[in-house]
C-alpha positions as CSV (number, residue, x, y, z in Angstrom):
1,M,0.0,0.0,0.0
2,W,2.9,2.4,0.9
3,A,4.4,1.7,-2.6
4,I,1.2,2.6,-4.3
5,W,0.8,5.9,-2.4
6,T,4.5,6.7,-3.1
7,S,4.0,6.2,-6.9
8,A,0.8,8.3,-6.8
9,F,2.7,11.1,-5.0
10,F,5.5,11.2,-7.5
11,L,3.0,11.2,-10.4
12,V,1.1,14.1,-9.0
13,F,4.3,15.9,-8.1
14,H,5.6,15.5,-11.7
15,L,2.3,16.8,-13.2
16,A,2.4,19.8,-10.8
17,V,6.0,20.7,-11.9
18,V,5.0,20.5,-15.6
19,R,2.0,22.7,-14.9
20,V,4.0,25.3,-13.0
21,S,6.7,25.3,-15.7
22,S,4.0,25.8,-18.4
23,N,2.4,28.6,-16.4
24,V,5.7,30.4,-16.1
25,E,6.2,30.3,-19.9
26,G,2.6,31.2,-20.5
27,D,2.9,34.2,-18.2
28,A,6.1,35.3,-20.0
29,L,4.4,35.1,-23.4
30,N,1.3,36.9,-22.0
31,A,3.6,39.7,-20.8
32,L,4.9,40.0,-24.4
33,K,1.3,40.1,-25.7
34,T,0.4,42.8,-23.2
35,N,3.4,44.9,-24.3
36,L,2.6,44.7,-28.0
37,L,0.0,46.4,-30.2
38,D,-1.7,43.8,-32.3
39,P,-4.0,45.5,-34.9
40,N,-4.5,42.3,-36.9
41,S,-5.5,40.2,-33.8
42,V,-2.6,37.7,-34.5
43,L,-2.4,37.0,-30.8
44,Q,-6.1,36.5,-30.2
45,S,-5.6,32.8,-29.3
46,W,-3.1,33.7,-26.5
47,D,-5.5,33.1,-23.6
48,A,-3.7,33.6,-20.3
49,T,-6.3,31.5,-18.4
50,L,-5.2,28.3,-20.1
51,V,-2.9,25.8,-18.3
52,N,-0.1,26.2,-20.9
53,P,0.5,28.1,-24.1
54,C,0.9,25.0,-26.3
55,T,-2.5,25.4,-27.9
56,W,-1.9,29.0,-28.9
57,F,-1.3,29.9,-32.6
58,H,2.3,30.8,-33.5
59,V,3.6,28.8,-30.5
60,T,5.2,25.3,-30.7
61,C,6.0,23.1,-27.8
62,N,7.9,19.8,-27.3
63,N,6.6,16.6,-25.8
64,E,7.0,18.1,-22.3
65,N,4.7,21.1,-23.0
66,S,7.6,23.5,-23.0
67,V,7.8,26.2,-25.6
68,T,10.4,25.6,-28.4
69,R,9.2,28.1,-31.1
70,V,7.6,31.5,-31.2
71,D,6.7,32.4,-34.9
72,L,5.5,36.0,-35.1
73,G,7.3,37.2,-38.3
74,N,5.5,39.7,-40.5
75,A,2.6,40.1,-38.1
76,N,2.3,43.9,-38.0
77,L,3.1,44.0,-34.3
78,S,4.5,47.1,-32.6
79,G,5.6,47.8,-29.0
80,Q,8.6,46.5,-27.1
81,L,10.2,43.2,-26.2
82,V,10.0,42.1,-22.5
83,T,12.6,40.7,-20.2
84,Q,10.3,37.8,-19.3
85,L,11.3,36.1,-22.5
86,G,14.4,35.0,-20.7
87,V,12.5,32.3,-18.9
88,L,11.8,30.3,-22.1
89,T,14.9,28.2,-21.5
90,N,13.9,25.5,-24.1
91,L,13.1,28.0,-26.8
92,Q,15.0,27.2,-30.1
93,Y,13.4,29.7,-32.6
94,L,12.4,33.3,-31.8
95,E,11.0,34.7,-35.0
96,L,9.9,38.4,-34.7
97,Y,11.1,39.7,-38.0
98,S,9.3,42.3,-40.2
99,N,7.3,44.1,-37.5
100,N,7.4,47.5,-36.0
101,I,8.9,46.6,-32.7
102,T,10.9,49.4,-30.9
103,G,13.1,49.7,-27.8
104,T,16.1,47.6,-27.0
105,I,17.0,43.9,-27.2
106,P,16.7,42.5,-23.6
107,D,19.9,41.2,-22.0
108,E,17.8,38.3,-20.7
109,L,17.7,36.8,-24.2
110,G,21.2,35.5,-23.3
111,N,19.5,33.0,-21.0
112,L,18.0,31.2,-24.0
113,T,20.9,28.8,-24.2
114,N,19.0,26.4,-26.5
115,L,18.3,29.1,-29.1
116,V,19.1,28.1,-32.7
117,S,17.6,31.1,-34.6
118,L,17.2,34.7,-33.4
119,D,15.5,36.7,-36.2
120,L,14.7,40.3,-35.2
121,Y,15.4,42.0,-38.5
122,L,13.3,44.6,-40.2
123,N,12.1,46.3,-37.0
124,N,12.9,49.6,-35.2
125,L,15.1,48.2,-32.4
126,S,17.7,50.6,-31.0
127,G,20.5,50.5,-28.4
128,P,23.4,48.0,-28.3
129,I,23.7,44.4,-29.2
130,P,23.6,42.6,-25.8
131,R,26.9,41.0,-24.7
132,T,24.9,38.2,-23.2
133,L,24.1,36.9,-26.7
134,G,27.7,35.4,-26.6
135,K,26.3,32.8,-24.2
136,L,24.1,31.3,-27.0
137,Q,26.5,28.5,-27.9
138,K,23.9,26.7,-30.1
139,L,23.0,29.7,-32.2
140,R,23.2,29.2,-35.9
141,F,21.1,32.1,-37.3
142,L,21.5,35.7,-36.0
143,R,19.8,38.3,-38.1
144,L,19.5,41.8,-36.6
145,N,19.7,43.7,-39.9
146,N,17.5,46.7,-40.8
147,N,17.1,48.2,-37.3
148,T,18.7,51.2,-35.7
149,L,21.1,49.3,-33.4
150,S,24.1,51.3,-32.2
151,G,27.4,50.7,-30.4
152,T,30.0,48.1,-31.1
153,I,29.8,44.4,-31.9
154,P,30.3,42.4,-28.7
155,V,33.6,40.5,-29.1
156,N,32.3,37.5,-27.3
157,L,29.9,36.8,-30.2
158,T,33.0,35.4,-32.0
159,T,33.1,32.5,-29.6
160,V,29.7,31.2,-30.9
161,N,31.3,28.6,-33.1
162,T,27.9,27.2,-34.3
163,L,27.1,30.5,-36.1
164,Q,26.4,29.9,-39.8
165,V,24.3,33.0,-40.8
166,L,25.0,36.5,-39.5
167,D,23.4,39.7,-40.8
168,L,24.1,43.0,-39.0
169,S,23.7,45.2,-42.0
170,N,21.7,48.5,-42.2
171,N,22.1,49.6,-38.6
172,N,24.1,52.4,-36.8
173,L,26.9,50.2,-35.5
174,T,30.4,51.6,-35.0
175,G,33.9,50.5,-34.1
176,D,36.0,47.6,-35.5
177,I,34.5,44.5,-37.0
178,P,35.9,41.3,-35.3
179,V,37.7,39.0,-37.7
180,N,38.5,36.1,-35.3
181,G,36.6,33.0,-34.4
182,S,33.3,32.4,-36.2
183,F,33.4,35.9,-37.7
184,S,36.3,34.9,-39.9
185,L,33.7,33.2,-42.1
186,F,31.5,36.2,-42.9
187,T,31.9,38.6,-45.8
188,P,31.5,42.5,-45.8
189,I,27.8,41.9,-46.8
190,S,27.0,40.9,-43.2
191,F,28.1,44.3,-42.0
192,A,27.2,46.7,-44.8
193,N,25.7,50.1,-44.3
194,N,26.9,50.8,-40.8
195,G,29.6,53.2,-39.4
196,F,32.4,50.7,-38.9
197,N,36.0,51.9,-39.1
198,S,36.8,49.6,-42.0
199,P,35.2,46.5,-43.7
200,P,36.6,43.1,-42.8
201,P,38.8,41.4,-45.3
202,S,37.0,38.9,-47.5
203,P,37.7,35.2,-46.8
204,P,40.6,33.8,-48.9
205,P,39.7,32.2,-52.2
206,P,39.9,28.4,-52.5
207,L,43.3,27.1,-53.5
208,S,43.6,26.7,-57.3
209,P,45.3,23.7,-58.9
210,P,49.0,24.1,-59.9
211,S,49.6,25.7,-63.3
212,G,50.9,23.7,-66.2
213,G,49.4,21.7,-69.0
214,P,47.9,18.3,-68.1
215,S,49.7,15.1,-69.1
216,N,48.2,12.6,-71.4
217,G,47.3,10.4,-68.4
218,N,45.4,13.3,-66.8
219,S,43.6,14.0,-70.1
220,A,42.4,10.4,-70.3
221,T,41.3,10.5,-66.7
222,G,39.4,13.7,-67.3
223,A,37.7,12.2,-70.3
224,I,36.7,9.1,-68.4
225,A,35.4,11.3,-65.5
226,G,33.5,13.5,-67.9
227,G,31.8,10.4,-69.5
228,V,30.9,9.0,-66.1
229,A,29.4,12.4,-65.0
230,A,27.4,12.7,-68.2
231,G,26.1,9.1,-67.8
232,A,25.2,9.8,-64.2
233,A,23.3,13.0,-65.1
234,L,21.4,11.2,-67.8
235,L,20.6,8.4,-65.3
236,F,19.2,10.8,-62.7
237,A,17.3,12.9,-65.3
238,A,15.7,9.9,-67.0
239,P,12.9,9.4,-64.4
240,A,12.0,13.1,-64.6
241,M,12.0,13.0,-68.4
242,V,9.8,9.9,-68.5
243,L,7.4,11.4,-66.0
244,A,7.1,14.7,-68.0
245,Y,6.5,12.7,-71.3
246,W,3.9,10.5,-69.6
247,R,2.0,13.5,-68.2
248,K,2.1,15.3,-71.6
249,R,0.6,12.3,-73.4
250,K,-2.3,11.6,-71.1
251,P,-5.3,13.8,-70.2
252,Q,-5.0,16.1,-67.2
253,D,-5.2,14.2,-64.0
254,H,-6.1,15.3,-60.5
255,F,-4.2,14.4,-57.3
256,F,-6.1,13.4,-54.3
257,D,-5.4,13.0,-50.6
258,V,-4.2,9.6,-49.5
259,P,-6.5,7.7,-47.0
260,A,-5.3,6.7,-43.6
261,E,-4.7,3.1,-44.7
262,E,-1.5,3.2,-46.8
263,D,-1.0,0.8,-49.7
264,P,1.7,-1.7,-48.5
265,E,3.0,-1.9,-52.1
266,V,4.1,1.8,-52.0
267,H,7.7,2.0,-50.7
268,L,8.1,5.4,-49.2
269,G,10.1,4.5,-46.1
270,Q,12.7,7.1,-46.8
271,L,10.2,9.9,-46.6
272,K,9.4,11.7,-43.4
273,R,5.8,11.6,-42.2
274,F,4.7,15.1,-41.1
275,S,1.9,15.9,-38.7
276,L,-0.8,18.4,-39.5
277,R,0.4,20.6,-36.6
278,E,4.0,20.7,-38.1
279,L,2.7,21.9,-41.4
280,Q,0.3,24.4,-39.9
281,V,3.1,25.9,-37.9
282,A,5.5,25.9,-40.9
283,T,3.0,27.7,-43.2
284,D,1.3,29.9,-40.6
285,N,-1.8,27.8,-40.8
286,F,-1.7,27.8,-44.6
287,S,-1.8,31.6,-44.7
288,H,-2.7,33.2,-48.1
289,K,0.5,35.3,-47.6
290,N,2.6,32.2,-48.0
291,I,1.1,31.0,-51.3
292,L,3.8,30.4,-53.9
293,G,1.5,29.3,-56.7
294,R,-1.6,27.5,-57.8
295,G,-2.0,24.5,-60.0
296,G,-4.6,22.0,-61.2
297,F,-3.9,19.8,-58.2
298,G,-3.9,22.4,-55.4
299,K,-2.0,25.4,-53.9
300,V,1.7,25.5,-52.9
301,Y,2.7,27.3,-49.8
302,K,6.1,28.5,-48.5
303,G,7.0,27.1,-45.1
304,R,9.8,26.9,-42.6
305,L,10.3,23.7,-40.7
306,T,11.5,23.5,-37.1
307,D,15.1,22.9,-38.2
308,G,15.0,26.3,-40.0
309,S,14.9,24.9,-43.6
310,L,12.6,26.4,-46.2
311,V,10.2,24.1,-48.0
312,A,7.4,24.2,-50.4
313,V,4.2,22.5,-49.2
314,K,1.6,21.4,-51.8
315,R,-1.8,21.0,-50.3
316,L,-3.9,18.7,-52.5
317,K,-7.5,19.2,-53.4
318,E,-10.0,17.0,-51.4
319,E,-12.2,15.8,-54.3
320,R,-11.9,12.1,-55.0
321,T,-12.6,10.0,-58.1
322,Q,-12.3,6.3,-58.8
323,G,-8.7,5.3,-59.1
324,G,-7.4,8.7,-58.1
325,E,-5.8,7.5,-54.8
326,L,-3.8,4.8,-56.5
327,Q,-2.7,7.2,-59.2
328,F,-1.6,9.7,-56.5
329,Q,0.4,7.0,-54.7
330,T,2.1,6.1,-58.0
331,E,3.0,9.7,-58.7
332,V,4.5,10.2,-55.2
333,E,6.5,7.0,-55.5
334,M,8.0,8.2,-58.8
335,I,8.7,11.7,-57.6
336,S,10.4,10.4,-54.4
337,M,12.9,8.5,-56.6
338,A,13.7,11.4,-59.0
339,V,16.9,13.1,-58.0
340,H,18.4,15.9,-60.1
341,R,19.9,19.3,-59.4
342,N,17.0,21.0,-61.2
343,L,14.3,19.2,-59.2
344,L,13.2,20.0,-55.7
345,R,13.8,16.9,-53.4
346,L,10.7,15.5,-51.9
347,R,11.1,15.7,-48.1
348,G,8.0,14.0,-46.9
349,L,4.2,13.9,-46.8
350,L,1.1,13.9,-44.7
351,H,-1.8,11.8,-45.5
352,D,-5.0,11.7,-43.5
353,S,-8.6,10.6,-44.2
354,N,-9.8,14.0,-42.8
């Protein structure tokens, strides 16, 4: 009996801890909402009375109901950022670009040690770049361009070795541009239109092969390599050419959603299965602002996955005809095998009877 009560106690204790943590994060995001003007009611679903913010639009959580993404880019928001954002310790993506946010960047953002992407570009932020951002040792994307930031670049930012994309252009920054550490990878474009003392030197060009005419042996090797490359290109292009010819010869077809029961003959094991929630977050709930184009089979939306990569999401029409589902499965199977530099790679799919 004592063991049963002990287990029950730990279960309740664990749920209580999760709820408290979620409430802290919800309070932090609600403080941000209170500090922002939202003329388009983008934050309408941010209900402070809920247990956690994981059901709010533009917020993504992990399996432990902790916030990992805040996607509020291009939302016509104005106001200022709040220091409470520093409690979102599991946050990986903070996307607040293309708004009218003013004020300074809170030092507390340096507490977000799991942050992968910090996108605050195209706002009206002022003041210095916080030195605390140097603590973000997982940061890969730092875009603060097109603001009115001033002061110098914190030297400790060069210790963020994971940094892959940096854009500080179009600000009022001054002083010297660091050239050591991760900053040795970035070109003057990352620092353009500021008041720096001098632009950084461009990265050295790749080593060129030694001069001198090739020998007969090298010529033969080059010819063989060229033949192999041409044959490989033809091999990879063949499926796409066959598919294009087949579609041109036959009447226009319609793609349809795949039912929940997948055909066991379709071999798509290499493709990721996305959830509807993932695609809703990636495309801002299939917003019309993210439409890239329209076709006979449905609309295509621009989206950004949780790893930061840009994708095109085709949402198929819902009408069904006899044989349409089998045809769709065949098409997907063919497209998943087509690999060519001029073709977008198929990353994955979502199929649902609803």
